[in-house]
C-alpha positions in Angstrom: 44.3 25.4 -20.2 44.3 23.5 -16.7 40.7 23.3 -17.0 40.6 22.1 -20.3 43.4 19.4 -19.7 41.2 18.3 -16.6 37.9 17.6 -18.6 40.0 15.9 -21.5 41.3 13.7 -18.6 37.9 13.0 -17.1 36.7 11.6 -20.6 39.9 9.7 -21.2 39.3 7.8 -18.0 35.8 6.9 -19.0 36.5 6.5 -22.5 39.4 3.7 -21.1 36.9 2.0 -18.5 34.8 1.5 -21.0 37.7 0.0 -23.4 39.0 -1.9 -20.4 35.5 -3.7 -20.3 36.1 -5.7 -23.5 38.9 -8.2 -22.2 42.7 -9.1 -21.5 43.4 -9.0 -24.9 41.6 -5.7 -26.1 43.5 -4.0 -23.2 46.7 -5.1 -24.1 45.9 -4.1 -27.9 44.5 -0.9 -26.9 48.0 0.1 -24.8 50.7 -0.9 -27.6 48.8 1.3 -30.4 48.6 4.2 -27.7 52.4 3.7 -27.1 52.9 4.3 -31.0 50.2 6.7 -31.5 51.6 8.9 -28.3 55.2 8.4 -29.9 54.3 9.7 -33.2 52.1 12.6 -31.7 55.6 13.9 -29.9 56.4 16.4 -33.4 52.9 17.4 -33.4 52.8 18.4 -29.7 56.3 19.7 -30.0 55.4 21.9 -33.1 52.4 23.0 -31.7 54.3 24.0 -28.2 56.8 26.0 -30.1 54.3 27.9 -32.3 52.3 28.7 -28.9 55.1 30.8 -27.5 55.7 32.4 -31.0 52.0 33.4 -31.4 51.8 34.9 -28.0 54.9 36.9 -28.0 53.9 38.2 -31.5 50.6 39.1 -30.3 51.8 41.1 -27.3 54.0 42.7 -29.7 51.2 43.5 -32.1 53.2 41.5 -35.1 50.2 39.8 -36.8 51.6 39.9 -40.2 54.2 37.4 -38.3 51.5 35.5 -37.0 49.4 34.7 -40.0 52.6 33.6 -42.1 53.7 31.0 -38.9 50.3 29.7 -38.7 50.6 28.7 -42.2 53.6 27.2 -42.1 52.6 25.4 -38.7 49.6 23.9 -40.5 51.7 22.6 -43.5 54.1 20.9 -41.0 51.8 19.7 -38.7 50.0 18.3 -41.7 53.2 16.6 -43.5 54.1 15.3 -40.3 50.4 13.5 -40.3 51.0 12.0 -43.9 54.4 10.5 -43.1 53.5 9.1 -39.9 50.5 7.4 -41.4 52.6 6.3 -44.3 55.1 4.7 -41.5 51.8 3.0 -39.8 50.3 1.6 -43.0 53.8 -0.1 -44.0 55.5 -1.4 -41.0 52.8 -1.1 -38.2 52.4 -4.8 -37.6 56.4 -5.2 -37.3 56.2 -1.8 -35.1 54.0 -3.3 -32.7 55.3 -6.8 -32.6 59.0 -5.4 -32.0 57.7 -3.1 -28.9 55.4 -5.6 -27.4 57.4 -8.9 -28.3 53.8 -10.8 -28.5 52.9 -13.2 -31.7 49.2 -13.3 -30.6 47.4 -12.3 -33.3 44.3 -11.1 -31.7 46.9 -8.5 -29.8 48.8 -7.7 -33.3 45.4 -7.2 -35.5 43.5 -5.3 -33.2 46.7 -3.0 -32.6 47.3 -2.4 -36.3 43.4 -1.7 -37.1 43.6 0.7 -34.3 46.5 2.4 -36.3 45.3 2.2 -39.3 41.8 4.0 -38.2 43.4 7.0 -36.1 46.7 7.6 -38.8 44.6 8.6 -41.4 43.1 11.7 -39.5 46.4 12.9 -38.2 46.6 15.9 -40.6 43.0 16.7 -39.1 44.6 16.6 -35.2 47.3 18.6 -36.6 45.4 21.4 -37.6 43.0 21.0 -34.5 46.2 21.6 -32.3 47.8 24.5 -34.5 44.4 26.2 -34.4 43.9 25.7 -30.6 47.0 26.7 -29.2 47.4 30.0 -32.0 43.9 30.9 -30.2 44.7 30.3 -26.8 48.0 32.5 -27.4 45.9 35.4 -28.7 43.6 35.3 -25.6 40.5 33.3 -27.0 40.0 31.3 -24.0 36.4 29.8 -24.7 36.5 28.1 -27.7 39.6 26.0 -27.1 37.3 25.0 -23.7 33.9 24.5 -25.3 36.2 22.2 -28.0 37.3 20.1 -24.8 33.6 19.8 -23.6 32.9 18.0 -27.0 35.7 16.1 -26.6 34.4 15.0 -22.9 30.8 14.4 -24.5 32.4 12.0 -27.6 33.8 10.0 -24.7 31.1 10.0 -22.5 29.2 9.0 -25.7 31.4 6.5 -26.8 31.7 4.6 -23.2 27.8 4.5 -23.0 26.9 3.5 -26.2 29.4 3.2 -29.4 31.8 0.6 -27.3 29.1 -1.7 -26.0 27.4 -1.6 -29.6 30.6 -2.1 -31.7 33.4 -3.4 -29.4 37.3 -2.4 -30.0 35.8 -0.4 -33.5 33.8 1.7 -31.3 37.1 2.5 -29.6 38.8 3.1 -32.6 36.4 5.6 -34.6 35.9 7.4 -31.3 38.9 9.8 -31.4 39.3 10.3 -35.1 35.6 11.3 -35.2 36.0 13.5 -32.2 39.2 15.4 -34.1 36.9 16.0 -36.7 34.2 17.5 -34.9 36.2 19.7 -32.7 38.5 21.0 -36.0 35.1 22.0 -37.7 34.2 23.9 -34.6 37.5 25.5 -34.0 37.9 26.0 -37.6 34.5 28.0 -37.8 35.6 30.2 -34.8 39.0 30.7 -36.0 37.9 31.9 -39.7 35.2 34.4 -38.0 36.7 35.5 -35.3 40.9 34.9 -35.6 40.9 36.0 -38.5 39.4 39.0 -38.2 41.4 39.7 -35.2 44.5 39.3 -37.4 43.3 41.1 -40.4 42.5 44.2 -37.9 
């Protein structure tokens, strides 16, 4: 897990450096949007952490039926929160950004809202990703989650080198959602091929 988070952080540094080159207004908009994303991501992370402990305990006790039932419920909660957070952002995103930053700059507000509206439709995907990743780690599957973090590093490096210079802030906005979809596709494939078989044995 430490290696995985180190790889993710390295990619984030590269990604942030490319975004910072877009100018002060973009930096302010990106920072404001990230605050809202991080706040609304906390329920996803909390449910993920709680489910990781539960899965690990029941894996050790060989209570596989409880793990399967819990994972279905966890993914349902993660998806529901993702949809609810998306609704909040689409209805009140601009007001939230203005309240948290105190700015009236159209450049900052427009770009921050753009970032929120690109990210949050993919929050349900992120929720599924987090649920699968922590479940696999809790059942001793270490390789696939690390590979998924390497995929994230590669995507952010590609974005920093090509996507952001080519598309500007739009490149910054789409990088994480695209990465979430690719990582979920990869982990989902491993999960349904290997993890479901482990739970059925």
